[in-house]
C-alpha positions in Angstrom: -100.3 -5.5 89.8 -99.3 -3.3 87.2 -95.5 -4.0 87.3 -96.2 -8.1 87.0 -98.2 -7.2 84.1 -95.8 -4.7 82.5 -93.0 -7.4 83.2 -94.7 -10.1 82.2 -96.2 -8.5 78.5 -92.6 -8.9 76.4 -92.6 -12.6 77.3 -95.6 -13.2 76.9 -95.3 -11.3 73.4 -92.8 -13.2 72.4 -93.8 -16.5 73.6 -96.8 -16.5 71.1 -97.0 -17.3 67.3 -93.6 -18.6 65.6 -90.4 -17.7 66.0 -88.2 -16.2 63.7 -84.8 -18.2 64.3 -83.9 -21.3 66.5 -80.3 -21.9 68.0 -79.6 -25.2 68.8 -77.2 -25.9 71.7 -76.4 -28.9 73.3 -79.1 -29.3 75.4 -81.7 -29.3 72.6 -79.9 -29.9 68.6 -81.8 -33.6 68.8 -85.1 -32.4 69.5 -85.2 -29.9 67.5 -83.7 -31.3 63.6 -86.0 -34.4 64.9 -88.9 -31.7 65.0 -87.9 -29.9 62.2 -87.3 -33.6 59.7 -90.8 -34.5 60.9 -92.4 -30.5 60.3 -90.6 -28.2 58.6 -93.1 -26.6 57.4 -93.0 -24.8 60.7 -89.0 -24.1 60.2 -88.9 -22.6 56.6 -87.9 -19.2 56.1 -86.1 -19.5 59.4 -82.6 -18.9 60.7 -81.4 -21.6 62.3 -77.9 -21.3 64.0 -75.9 -24.4 65.6 -73.0 -26.1 65.9 -71.9 -29.3 63.3 -69.9 -31.1 61.7 -68.8 -31.8 58.0 -69.6 -34.9 56.4 -70.1 -36.4 53.3 -72.1 -39.0 51.8 -72.3 -41.0 48.7 -74.8 -42.8 47.4 -75.1 -46.0 45.2 -74.8 -44.3 42.6 -71.4 -42.8 43.5 -73.3 -38.7 43.9 -71.5 -36.8 46.6 -73.7 -34.8 49.0 -71.9 -32.6 51.6 -73.7 -32.4 54.9 -73.7 -31.0 57.8 -74.5 -33.1 60.5 -74.4 -34.7 64.3 -74.2 -38.4 65.2 -77.1 -39.5 66.7 -79.4 -42.1 67.6 -81.1 -44.3 65.8 -84.7 -43.0 66.2 -84.8 -41.1 63.3 -83.3 -41.3 59.7 -82.1 -44.8 59.2 -83.9 -47.9 58.8 -80.8 -50.3 59.8 -81.0 -50.1 63.7 -77.9 -48.6 64.2 -76.7 -45.1 65.0 -77.2 -43.1 62.4 -76.5 -38.8 61.4 -78.8 -35.8 61.5 -78.8 -32.6 60.0 -78.5 -31.5 56.3 -77.4 -31.7 53.1 -75.3 -28.1 52.0 -73.8 -27.0 48.8 -70.2 -28.4 49.1 -68.5 -25.1 46.9 -68.7 -22.6 50.4 -65.8 -23.1 52.2 -66.6 -25.2 54.3 -63.5 -28.0 55.7 -63.2 -31.1 54.0 -64.9 -33.8 56.7 -62.2 -35.8 59.3 -62.5 -39.0 61.2 -65.5 -38.9 59.3 -66.2 -42.8 60.5 -64.7 -42.8 64.1 -66.1 -42.6 67.4 -64.0 -39.5 67.9 -64.9 -35.6 69.0 -62.2 -34.7 66.6 -64.3 -33.6 63.6 -64.2 -31.0 61.1 -66.2 -28.3 63.6 -68.1 -25.5 62.3 -71.0 -22.9 63.3 -73.7 -22.7 60.8 -76.0 -19.8 60.4 -78.2 -20.8 57.9 -81.8 -20.8 56.5 -84.5 -23.4 55.7 -85.9 -22.4 52.0 -88.1 -25.4 51.1 -89.9 -28.6 52.9 -88.6 -30.6 49.3 -86.4 -33.4 51.4 -83.4 -35.2 49.2 -83.7 -38.5 49.2 -80.2 -40.2 49.3 -79.7 -44.2 48.9 -76.8 -45.6 50.7 -74.8 -48.6 51.4 -76.3 -49.3 55.7 -75.0 -51.6 57.6 -74.4 -54.7 56.3 -73.8 -53.2 53.3 -78.1 -53.2 53.0 -79.3 -50.7 50.5 -81.4 -48.1 52.4 -83.1 -44.5 51.6 -82.5 -41.8 53.5 -83.9 -38.0 53.1 -82.2 -34.9 54.0 -83.5 -31.5 54.3 -80.8 -28.8 52.1 -79.9 -25.8 54.4 -79.0 -22.5 52.4 -75.7 -21.4 54.6 -76.1 -17.6 55.2 -72.6 -17.7 57.3 -69.9 -20.4 59.0 -67.3 -20.4 61.4 -65.0 -22.6 62.2 -64.7 -24.4 65.2 -61.7 -24.7 66.1 -61.8 -25.5 70.5 -64.7 -28.2 69.9 -63.8 -29.6 73.5 -67.1 -28.3 74.9 -69.2 -30.0 72.4 -70.7 -33.9 71.3 -70.4 -35.2 68.4 -73.3 -37.4 69.0 -76.6 -36.3 70.4 -79.6 -38.3 72.0 -81.6 -36.0 73.5 
């Protein structure tokens, strides 16, 4: 009995209370990202680690926003009923690679492994031209990138996530 309790104690201690970091992988990326978007206060000052590709959003007023994203089902973010992207606005002056094949349904993107921190729940509202050139507002949280590495072999990654 004592051995069982000693075995379970570390598991119970680490599962209680808030986590200090979140690692998003292929199987949980969409779920965790969606949760972050709806409940950002739970993730403030937490370390986030994930793989994504770079993306530029241009607002209807021609302001550019640099993002790290994945493409996903239209359930989050966009109102047009088409597929959209999910991710964060980031500082474009960090040396991240320029987006590649941004508008193509291909895995051949500029992939990066990101380690960052969500410092605020404030969202950046961006008015873009959505499907059929209809203006719509999208909102993104801003991620402070602590470090990143380029991903050369992205064959195990999916640019489109839906679970």
